[in-house]
VMD Tcl script that builds the backbone (N, CA, C; Angstrom):
set m [mol new atoms 210]
animate dup $m
set s [atomselect $m all]
$s set {name element resname resid chain x y z} {
  {N N UNK 1 A 120.852 116.610 182.404}
  {CA C UNK 1 A 119.623 117.358 182.596}
  {C C UNK 1 A 119.549 118.527 181.610}
  {N N UNK 2 A 120.659 119.220 181.443}
  {CA C UNK 2 A 120.655 120.394 180.563}
  {C C UNK 2 A 120.355 120.000 179.117}
  {N N UNK 3 A 120.944 118.904 178.653}
  {CA C UNK 3 A 120.686 118.464 177.277}
  {C C UNK 3 A 119.229 118.064 177.099}
  {N N UNK 4 A 118.654 117.475 178.143}
  {CA C UNK 4 A 117.245 117.090 178.112}
  {C C UNK 4 A 116.371 118.327 177.936}
  {N N UNK 5 A 116.654 119.364 178.698}
  {CA C UNK 5 A 115.875 120.603 178.601}
  {C C UNK 5 A 116.084 121.276 177.251}
  {N N UNK 6 A 117.317 121.241 176.760}
  {CA C UNK 6 A 117.590 121.823 175.444}
  {C C UNK 6 A 116.760 121.129 174.370}
  {N N UNK 7 A 116.646 119.825 174.469}
  {CA C UNK 7 A 115.863 119.057 173.494}
  {C C UNK 7 A 114.387 119.428 173.562}
  {N N UNK 8 A 113.877 119.556 174.766}
  {CA C UNK 8 A 112.459 119.890 174.950}
  {C C UNK 8 A 112.142 121.281 174.386}
  {N N UNK 9 A 113.022 122.229 174.656}
  {CA C UNK 9 A 112.744 123.618 174.306}
  {C C UNK 9 A 113.440 124.094 173.035}
  {N N UNK 10 A 113.935 123.189 172.214}
  {CA C UNK 10 A 114.714 123.584 171.033}
  {C C UNK 10 A 113.912 124.411 170.032}
  {N N UNK 11 A 112.597 124.213 169.968}
  {CA C UNK 11 A 111.785 124.932 168.985}
  {C C UNK 11 A 111.108 126.182 169.558}
  {N N UNK 12 A 111.450 126.546 170.768}
  {CA C UNK 12 A 110.850 127.711 171.420}
  {C C UNK 12 A 111.538 128.986 170.919}
  {N N UNK 13 A 110.732 129.980 170.608}
  {CA C UNK 13 A 111.246 131.299 170.228}
  {C C UNK 13 A 111.536 132.064 171.523}
  {N N UNK 14 A 112.783 132.009 171.965}
  {CA C UNK 14 A 113.156 132.601 173.257}
  {C C UNK 14 A 112.876 134.094 173.304}
  {N N UNK 15 A 113.253 134.791 172.247}
  {CA C UNK 15 A 113.035 136.245 172.232}
  {C C UNK 15 A 111.538 136.567 172.233}
  {N N UNK 16 A 110.771 135.802 171.488}
  {CA C UNK 16 A 109.318 136.003 171.471}
  {C C UNK 16 A 108.700 135.777 172.841}
  {N N UNK 17 A 109.178 134.752 173.541}
  {CA C UNK 17 A 108.671 134.470 174.887}
  {C C UNK 17 A 109.049 135.596 175.855}
  {N N UNK 18 A 110.267 136.120 175.720}
  {CA C UNK 18 A 110.686 137.250 176.573}
  {C C UNK 18 A 109.802 138.473 176.311}
  {N N UNK 19 A 109.511 138.720 175.045}
  {CA C UNK 19 A 108.664 139.860 174.699}
  {C C UNK 19 A 107.254 139.696 175.259}
  {N N UNK 20 A 106.704 138.477 175.172}
  {CA C UNK 20 A 105.367 138.236 175.734}
  {C C UNK 20 A 105.361 138.490 177.234}
  {N N UNK 21 A 106.400 138.017 177.905}
  {CA C UNK 21 A 106.459 138.206 179.353}
  {C C UNK 21 A 106.622 139.679 179.713}
  {N N UNK 22 A 107.435 140.398 178.945}
  {CA C UNK 22 A 107.617 141.827 179.196}
  {C C UNK 22 A 106.301 142.579 179.018}
  {N N UNK 23 A 105.526 142.216 177.995}
  {CA C UNK 23 A 104.219 142.849 177.784}
  {C C UNK 23 A 103.269 142.542 178.930}
  {N N UNK 24 A 103.285 141.286 179.403}
  {CA C UNK 24 A 102.449 140.913 180.538}
  {C C UNK 24 A 102.814 141.713 181.782}
  {N N UNK 25 A 104.123 141.865 182.022}
  {CA C UNK 25 A 104.571 142.632 183.185}
  {C C UNK 25 A 104.134 144.093 183.060}
  {N N UNK 26 A 104.186 144.641 181.847}
  {CA C UNK 26 A 103.763 146.014 181.623}
  {C C UNK 26 A 102.275 146.172 181.922}
  {N N UNK 27 A 101.461 145.251 181.411}
  {CA C UNK 27 A 100.017 145.304 181.653}
  {C C UNK 27 A 99.737 145.191 183.147}
  {N N UNK 28 A 100.432 144.290 183.831}
  {CA C UNK 28 A 100.252 144.156 185.278}
  {C C UNK 28 A 100.619 145.438 186.007}
  {N N UNK 29 A 101.689 146.099 185.564}
  {CA C UNK 29 A 102.101 147.333 186.233}
  {C C UNK 29 A 101.048 148.431 186.051}
  {N N UNK 30 A 100.410 148.477 184.884}
  {CA C UNK 30 A 99.342 149.449 184.644}
  {C C UNK 30 A 98.159 149.159 185.562}
  {N N UNK 31 A 97.813 147.889 185.717}
  {CA C UNK 31 A 96.712 147.509 186.607}
  {C C UNK 31 A 97.009 147.927 188.042}
  {N N UNK 32 A 98.249 147.659 188.508}
  {CA C UNK 32 A 98.628 148.061 189.867}
  {C C UNK 32 A 98.540 149.575 190.017}
  {N N UNK 33 A 99.057 150.293 189.026}
  {CA C UNK 33 A 99.034 151.752 189.087}
  {C C UNK 33 A 97.610 152.254 189.270}
  {N N UNK 34 A 96.681 151.772 188.452}
  {CA C UNK 34 A 95.297 152.232 188.543}
  {C C UNK 34 A 94.637 151.800 189.850}
  {N N UNK 35 A 94.944 150.591 190.312}
  {CA C UNK 35 A 94.386 150.125 191.585}
  {C C UNK 35 A 94.826 151.029 192.726}
  {N N UNK 36 A 96.133 151.315 192.802}
  {CA C UNK 36 A 96.636 152.163 193.884}
  {C C UNK 36 A 96.077 153.576 193.774}
  {N N UNK 37 A 95.986 154.096 192.569}
  {CA C UNK 37 A 95.478 155.453 192.369}
  {C C UNK 37 A 93.998 155.559 192.748}
  {N N UNK 38 A 93.198 154.591 192.319}
  {CA C UNK 38 A 91.764 154.613 192.623}
  {C C UNK 38 A 91.489 154.483 194.117}
  {N N UNK 39 A 92.354 153.772 194.818}
  {CA C UNK 39 A 92.137 153.532 196.233}
  {C C UNK 39 A 92.940 154.460 197.135}
  {N N UNK 40 A 93.598 155.451 196.544}
  {CA C UNK 40 A 94.346 156.435 197.320}
  {C C UNK 40 A 95.504 155.838 198.108}
  {N N UNK 41 A 96.120 154.796 197.574}
  {CA C UNK 41 A 97.221 154.127 198.251}
  {C C UNK 41 A 98.521 154.532 197.579}
  {N N UNK 42 A 99.504 154.931 198.380}
  {CA C UNK 42 A 100.814 155.245 197.815}
  {C C UNK 42 A 101.585 153.937 197.676}
  {N N UNK 43 A 102.086 153.698 196.490}
  {CA C UNK 43 A 102.819 152.457 196.219}
  {C C UNK 43 A 104.137 152.444 196.971}
  {N N UNK 44 A 104.395 151.364 197.661}
  {CA C UNK 44 A 105.672 151.148 198.324}
  {C C UNK 44 A 106.183 149.785 197.827}
  {N N UNK 45 A 107.370 149.746 197.246}
  {CA C UNK 45 A 107.872 148.484 196.685}
  {C C UNK 45 A 108.293 147.494 197.763}
  {N N UNK 46 A 107.318 146.945 198.447}
  {CA C UNK 46 A 107.594 145.968 199.492}
  {C C UNK 46 A 107.573 144.566 198.902}
  {N N UNK 47 A 108.201 143.623 199.572}
  {CA C UNK 47 A 108.172 142.239 199.081}
  {C C UNK 47 A 106.741 141.752 198.894}
  {N N UNK 48 A 106.534 140.972 197.841}
  {CA C UNK 48 A 105.180 140.521 197.528}
  {C C UNK 48 A 105.018 139.012 197.503}
  {N N UNK 49 A 106.090 138.276 197.815}
  {CA C UNK 49 A 105.943 136.821 197.830}
  {C C UNK 49 A 106.668 136.220 199.027}
  {N N UNK 50 A 106.588 134.915 199.145}
  {CA C UNK 50 A 107.183 134.218 200.286}
  {C C UNK 50 A 108.700 134.337 200.343}
  {N N UNK 51 A 109.318 134.591 199.198}
  {CA C UNK 51 A 110.777 134.718 199.144}
  {C C UNK 51 A 111.247 136.129 199.476}
  {N N UNK 52 A 110.310 137.062 199.589}
  {CA C UNK 52 A 110.665 138.449 199.880}
  {C C UNK 52 A 111.002 139.253 198.648}
  {N N UNK 53 A 110.594 138.786 197.471}
  {CA C UNK 53 A 110.902 139.489 196.229}
  {C C UNK 53 A 109.877 140.580 195.938}
  {N N UNK 54 A 110.376 141.721 195.515}
  {CA C UNK 54 A 109.506 142.812 195.084}
  {C C UNK 54 A 109.376 142.739 193.567}
  {N N UNK 55 A 108.481 143.530 192.964}
  {CA C UNK 55 A 108.390 143.545 191.504}
  {C C UNK 55 A 109.726 143.877 190.837}
  {N N UNK 56 A 110.524 144.737 191.459}
  {CA C UNK 56 A 111.836 145.081 190.892}
  {C C UNK 56 A 112.765 143.866 190.898}
  {N N UNK 57 A 112.743 143.090 191.981}
  {CA C UNK 57 A 113.551 141.870 192.038}
  {C C UNK 57 A 113.177 140.914 190.908}
  {N N UNK 58 A 111.881 140.737 190.712}
  {CA C UNK 58 A 111.407 139.814 189.681}
  {C C UNK 58 A 111.843 140.287 188.304}
  {N N UNK 59 A 111.668 141.581 188.019}
  {CA C UNK 59 A 112.051 142.125 186.715}
  {C C UNK 59 A 113.551 141.955 186.478}
  {N N UNK 60 A 114.351 142.248 187.490}
  {CA C UNK 60 A 115.803 142.132 187.337}
  {C C UNK 60 A 116.216 140.676 187.138}
  {N N UNK 61 A 115.606 139.765 187.876}
  {CA C UNK 61 A 115.947 138.349 187.759}
  {C C UNK 61 A 115.615 137.809 186.372}
  {N N UNK 62 A 114.620 138.386 185.739}
  {CA C UNK 62 A 114.212 137.923 184.421}
  {C C UNK 62 A 114.885 138.714 183.306}
  {N N UNK 63 A 115.819 139.589 183.681}
  {CA C UNK 63 A 116.552 140.343 182.666}
  {C C UNK 63 A 115.797 141.521 182.108}
  {N N UNK 64 A 114.789 142.002 182.822}
  {CA C UNK 64 A 113.992 143.136 182.347}
  {C C UNK 64 A 114.304 144.414 183.118}
  {N N UNK 65 A 115.559 144.633 183.413}
  {CA C UNK 65 A 115.931 145.808 184.196}
  {C C UNK 65 A 116.596 146.886 183.339}
  {N N UNK 66 A 116.359 146.881 182.037}
  {CA C UNK 66 A 116.973 147.867 181.158}
  {C C UNK 66 A 116.568 149.288 181.511}
  {N N UNK 67 A 115.399 149.435 182.162}
  {CA C UNK 67 A 114.941 150.770 182.545}
  {C C UNK 67 A 115.882 151.411 183.556}
  {N N UNK 68 A 116.683 150.615 184.261}
  {CA C UNK 68 A 117.625 151.157 185.235}
  {C C UNK 68 A 118.749 151.932 184.561}
  {N N UNK 69 A 118.999 151.629 183.306}
  {CA C UNK 69 A 120.080 152.291 182.568}
  {C C UNK 69 A 119.638 153.595 181.926}
  {N N UNK 70 A 118.348 153.846 181.914}
  {CA C UNK 70 A 117.816 155.041 181.250}
  {C C UNK 70 A 118.129 156.296 182.035}
}
mol reanalyze $m
mol bondsrecalc $m
mol representation Tube
mol addrep $m
């Protein structure tokens, strides 16, 4: 199975795809920020999906938790 996936994705720019996803996550976070601010809602990082994952869980699972080291 792994070799099959490697063959399918051999021409994918992995770093470029990670950067696109990081930019998408950033844009989404800005949208959430403005939505909560406009509606007077204090953000609470509660689970947002059926698995109980919060935005922080998703970012960490995808390797985008470098902000934790800052």
